N, C-alpha and C positions, 0 to 999 in steps of 0.2 A: 752323471751314471744315472741310469734308469734303474728302475726296480728290477725288471728282469735281468738286467746285466748283473746287479749285486746280488741275486738269489741263484742265479744259473752256477751249476757246477762246473769246475773246470774239467777239461778231459782227463780220464783217469785211465791208468793202464789196465788192459783186459787180461793181462797175464795171470796166471795162477800166483796167489798170495803164497808163496812157499815158505816163506820164514814165519808167517803166522801158523800155517799147518805144522812146520817143523816144531815151534814153540809148543803148540797144543799136545802134539805126540810125545814130546821130550816130558812136558808136565804129568800127564798120565802114567807114562812108563815109570819114571823115576819116583812120584810120589807114592805109587802102588807098591814099588820095589821096596822103597824105605818102611810102609807099613807092614808089608810081609815080613822083613827081616826083624823088626822091633816087635810085632804082636804075634806073628804067624799066620795072618788072616790080612787080607787086601782090604777090609773095611773095618779092621781092627783099631781100637782107640790108641793113639799115641800121644804121649806127653811131650809138651814141647822140648823138654831137657833130654829126652831120648832121642833128638834129631840133632844131637851136638855134632856128631861127624858131618852133617851137611850144612848146618845153621851160619849165622853171620853175626859177628860182634866186630867192634872196632879193633879189640885186640889181635884178631885174626888177621886183620888187615895191616897192622903192625908187624905182626909175623910173618907178612908177605904170603899168606894162603888166599892168594887172589882167586883161586878156583872156587871158592866160597860165592862169590858174588854172582855165579851161576847155578851153583847147586841149591843155595838157600831160597832161590826163587822158584824151584822145581818141585819142592817137598813141601807137604801139608800135615798139619795135626789131624784133621778131619777130612777124610776123602769125600765126603758129602760136598764139604766145601771146596775142595779142589774140582769136583765136577762142575760146580755152579761158576768157578772162575775160569775153567777152560771154556765153558760155553760163552762167557763174556768176553774172553779173549779172541775167540772165534768171530764173534759179532763185529767188535769194535776193530779189532786187530786187521780183518779182512779189508775193510773200507778204508782205513788210514793207510794201511800198505800200499793200496792201490793209486791213492793220492800222493805219498810222500815216498814210495819205492821201498823196496827190502833193507837196504843199508840204514836208512834212516829209522826205519821201524825197529830194526835191530839194536838201534842207539837207544831208541826210547826205551825199550825193554831193558836193556843192560844197564845204561847209565842212570836213567829216571828210575828204574825198578829198584836196582842196588842202592843208590843213595838214599832212597826213602825207606828201604828196609832198614837201613843204618840209623836213619833218624828215629825209626820206630822203636829202636832198641834202648833209646834214651829215657822211655818212659814206662820202664819195667823194671823191677829190681832183680838182682841177681839171685838166683842163676836163671830167672825166666826171661832175662832180656836177651832172648836168641831170637835174630830176624829169620824168618821162613815165609813162605807163601808167595803165589803169583799176583796178589791183589793190588799191591804196591806199584809193580810194572804194569798192571791192566789200567789203573787209574793214570799213569803216566802217559800211556797210550790215548786214554781218553781225553785227557788233558790235550792233546795235538789235535784231536778232533773237535774239540772245543775252540781251539784256536782257529782251525778252519772255518767254523761256524761264524764265531765272532767278527772275523776280519772280512767276512762276505766271500771267502774263495770257495765256500760250499754250503748252500744252506738247504740241501735237498733232504727229503725225507729218509733217503738212504744212508746218510750221515747223522742226522738227527735224532733219529729213533735208537740207533745203537748206543750212542753216546750217551742220551739222556737215561736210557734204560740202565746202563753200565754204572753211571755215577749214582743214580737215584738207588739201584740195589745195594751199593757198597755204602753209602751212606744210612739207608734204613737198617742195614745189619749192624753198623756201627751203634745206632741209636738204641737198637735192641739190646745189644751185647754190653756197651761200654757207657751209653746215654750221652755220648758226645761223639762228634766226628773224630776218628782216630789220626793221630798227627801224621803217621805214615802214609796215609790214603789222601790227606790234604796236601802233603808234601809232594807226593806222586803226581797228583793233578797239577800243581803249580810248576813242578819242574818238565812236564810234559808240553805244558803250553810255552813255557820258556824257551825249551829245546826247540820245537816248532818254529817259534818265532826267529831265533838265531840261525836256524838251517836256513830258513826262506831268504834272510837277508844275504846269507853267505852265497846262496844259490844265484841271487839276483845280482850280486857284485861280480861273481865269476862269469856271468852271461854277458854283462856290460863290457867286460874285458876283450 
């Protein structure tokens, strides 16, 4: 295989990345609504325990409150952080959705994001062990983008720049805030990579049949 063949991007759908746009809109809407409900203002400070109505713990799954797999990823403690998350989701989600399609993008967000959010709750003491925020799902989507680049399916700047920026921003904020990469973010990245790999293998198997 020539270098040109390795680095050339596969054909991408030119359709509107509607799942990415829908997730961005839902994140902004629900996060601001929760902030107004708790603090009375859309930029008000919110303590994580005040998001109990929306957040996610393992106990909630045991109680079959499965809707929290969605709501937990839409609300945020800090609304400026939410806006930066939406910016990254729009950047990386758009390019990954055009490669992998809307259904796989939704799987990355829902499965990768919620599982990584649950893992993040293991590293905080009660009652602060409440999973919230979109960053775990964004890292899962970035992990899928990383898989596309590492496997040579697409090494174009249109993929590499959003993926690199998203991962670098998340890890930089982690180092500033916690002084180490947060387990939820690392888990999201690895899950996204794994989901992309498994999904592609299933797609190739179905094609051969």
